[in-house]
C-alpha positions as CSV (number, residue, x, y, z in Angstrom):
1,M,17.5,-5.5,-5.8
2,N,15.9,-3.7,-2.8
3,R,13.6,-5.8,-0.6
4,V,10.1,-4.4,-0.2
5,P,8.6,-4.8,3.3
6,V,5.0,-6.0,3.3
7,T,2.8,-7.5,5.9
8,K,1.4,-11.0,5.5
9,A,-2.1,-9.7,4.7
10,G,-0.7,-7.1,2.3
11,H,1.3,-9.8,0.6
12,E,-1.8,-12.0,0.2
13,A,-3.8,-9.0,-1.2
14,L,-1.1,-8.4,-3.9
15,R,-1.1,-12.0,-4.8
16,N,-4.9,-12.0,-5.1
17,E,-4.9,-8.9,-7.3
18,L,-2.3,-10.4,-9.6
19,K,-4.3,-13.6,-9.9
20,R,-7.4,-11.7,-10.7
21,L,-5.7,-9.6,-13.3
22,K,-4.2,-12.6,-15.0
23,T,-7.1,-14.9,-14.9
24,I,-10.1,-12.5,-15.2
25,D,-9.2,-9.1,-16.5
26,R,-6.5,-10.1,-19.1
27,P,-8.8,-12.7,-20.8
28,R,-11.7,-10.4,-20.7
29,I,-9.9,-7.6,-22.3
30,S,-8.5,-9.9,-24.9
31,R,-12.1,-10.9,-25.8
32,E,-13.1,-7.2,-26.0
33,I,-10.2,-6.5,-28.4
34,G,-11.3,-9.4,-30.5
35,V,-14.9,-8.2,-30.6
36,A,-13.9,-4.7,-31.4
37,R,-11.6,-5.9,-34.3
38,E,-14.6,-7.5,-35.9
39,H,-16.2,-4.0,-36.2
40,G,-14.0,-3.1,-39.1
41,D,-11.6,-0.2,-39.6
42,L,-9.3,-0.1,-36.6
43,S,-8.1,3.5,-37.2
44,E,-11.5,4.9,-36.3
45,N,-12.7,2.1,-33.9
46,A,-13.1,3.7,-30.4
47,E,-14.0,0.4,-28.8
48,Y,-10.7,-1.2,-30.1
49,H,-8.6,1.7,-28.8
50,A,-10.3,1.8,-25.5
51,A,-9.7,-1.9,-25.1
52,K,-6.1,-1.6,-26.1
53,D,-5.6,1.2,-23.5
54,K,-7.1,-1.0,-20.8
55,Q,-4.9,-3.9,-22.0
56,G,-1.9,-1.6,-21.6
57,L,-2.9,-0.5,-18.0
58,V,-3.5,-4.2,-17.0
59,E,-0.2,-5.4,-18.4
60,A,1.6,-2.6,-16.6
61,R,-0.1,-3.4,-13.3
62,I,0.7,-7.0,-13.7
63,S,4.5,-6.2,-14.3
64,Y,4.4,-3.8,-11.3
65,L,2.8,-6.5,-9.0
66,E,5.2,-9.2,-10.2
67,D,8.1,-7.0,-9.4
68,R,6.9,-6.1,-6.0
69,L,6.1,-9.7,-5.1
70,S,9.5,-10.9,-6.3
71,R,11.1,-8.4,-4.0
72,A,8.7,-8.8,-1.1
73,E,9.9,-9.3,2.4
74,V,6.9,-10.6,4.2
75,I,6.8,-9.5,7.9
76,D,4.1,-10.9,10.2
77,P,3.5,-8.3,12.9
78,A,1.8,-10.9,15.1
79,V,5.2,-12.5,15.8
80,L,6.9,-9.2,16.6
81,S,7.3,-7.8,20.0
82,G,9.1,-5.0,21.8
83,E,8.7,-1.4,22.8
84,R,10.1,0.4,19.8
85,V,8.1,1.4,16.8
86,V,9.1,-0.7,13.8
87,F,7.4,-1.9,10.6
88,G,4.2,-3.7,11.4
89,A,3.7,-1.9,14.7
90,T,0.3,-0.4,15.6
91,V,1.0,3.0,17.3
92,V,-1.4,5.1,19.3
93,L,-0.5,8.8,19.3
94,L,-1.8,11.7,21.1
95,D,-1.9,14.8,19.0
96,L,-0.4,17.4,21.4
97,D,-1.9,20.3,19.5
98,N,-5.5,19.2,19.9
99,D,-5.6,16.3,22.4
100,V,-6.9,13.9,19.9
101,E,-5.8,10.3,19.9
102,V,-5.0,8.6,16.6
103,T,-4.0,5.1,15.9
104,Y,-1.8,4.0,12.9
105,R,-0.3,0.8,11.8
106,V,3.0,1.0,9.9
107,V,2.7,-1.1,6.7
108,G,4.2,-1.4,3.2
109,E,3.8,1.3,0.6
110,D,1.2,-0.8,-1.3
111,E,-0.9,-1.4,1.7
112,A,-1.3,2.1,2.9
113,D,-4.9,3.3,3.4
114,L,-5.2,6.4,5.7
115,E,-8.9,5.9,6.2
116,R,-8.2,2.5,7.7
117,G,-5.2,3.8,9.8
118,L,-2.7,2.1,7.7
119,I,0.3,4.4,6.9
120,S,3.2,3.6,4.7
121,I,6.7,2.8,6.1
122,S,8.0,5.7,3.8
123,S,5.4,8.3,5.0
124,P,6.8,11.2,6.9
125,I,4.8,10.3,10.2
126,A,6.1,6.7,10.0
127,R,9.7,7.7,9.3
128,A,9.5,10.1,12.3
129,M,8.2,7.4,14.6
130,I,10.5,4.5,13.7
131,G,12.7,3.7,16.6
132,K,10.7,5.7,19.2
133,V,9.1,4.3,22.3
134,V,6.1,5.0,24.6
135,D,6.3,8.5,26.0
136,D,8.6,9.7,23.2
137,E,7.5,12.9,21.3
138,V,7.4,12.9,17.5
139,E,7.6,16.1,15.6
140,L,6.4,16.2,12.1
141,K,6.8,19.2,9.7
142,T,3.9,19.6,7.4
143,P,3.0,22.3,4.8
144,R,0.5,23.6,7.4
145,G,3.2,23.8,10.1
146,S,4.8,21.6,12.7
147,R,2.7,18.9,14.5
148,R,3.7,17.2,17.7
149,Y,2.6,13.9,18.9
150,E,3.3,11.8,21.9
151,I,3.5,7.9,21.6
152,L,1.0,6.4,24.1
153,E,1.2,2.7,23.1
154,V,3.1,0.4,20.7
155,R,1.6,-3.0,20.0
156,F,2.0,-5.8,17.5
157,E,-1.1,-7.6,16.4
158,R,-2.5,-9.5,13.3
């Protein structure tokens, strides 16, 4: 059973989503199925089939979340320190090709949100940064060619 790294905030978000699915979405869909059944012939009942499809998606998501939470290794970046890029680190990079600074935080796969600067530990850029320190260069091969970054800062925060 492989452990799944997740930040404290990410773990809380997964737990909240699971709770919502079990206490709000699952009962609501069950009621929708009951109402749709009352409409008669199930073979041609679009409402019934749509509700059953939603039920399948919700049950699959519940199973996925239960699995992830059971294997979660909660890591609080606020208690970490050091100079090396590790899970939970916030890293300021300088794109050496266009002199633009970018900031990323290395988080679990389920927490990744590039628009908020949260990158998955399994993403190519995170894998290239892990173990590096300030002033190290990181080279990333992309479909558009190679990109080079310099690590300007590594910090750990909530």
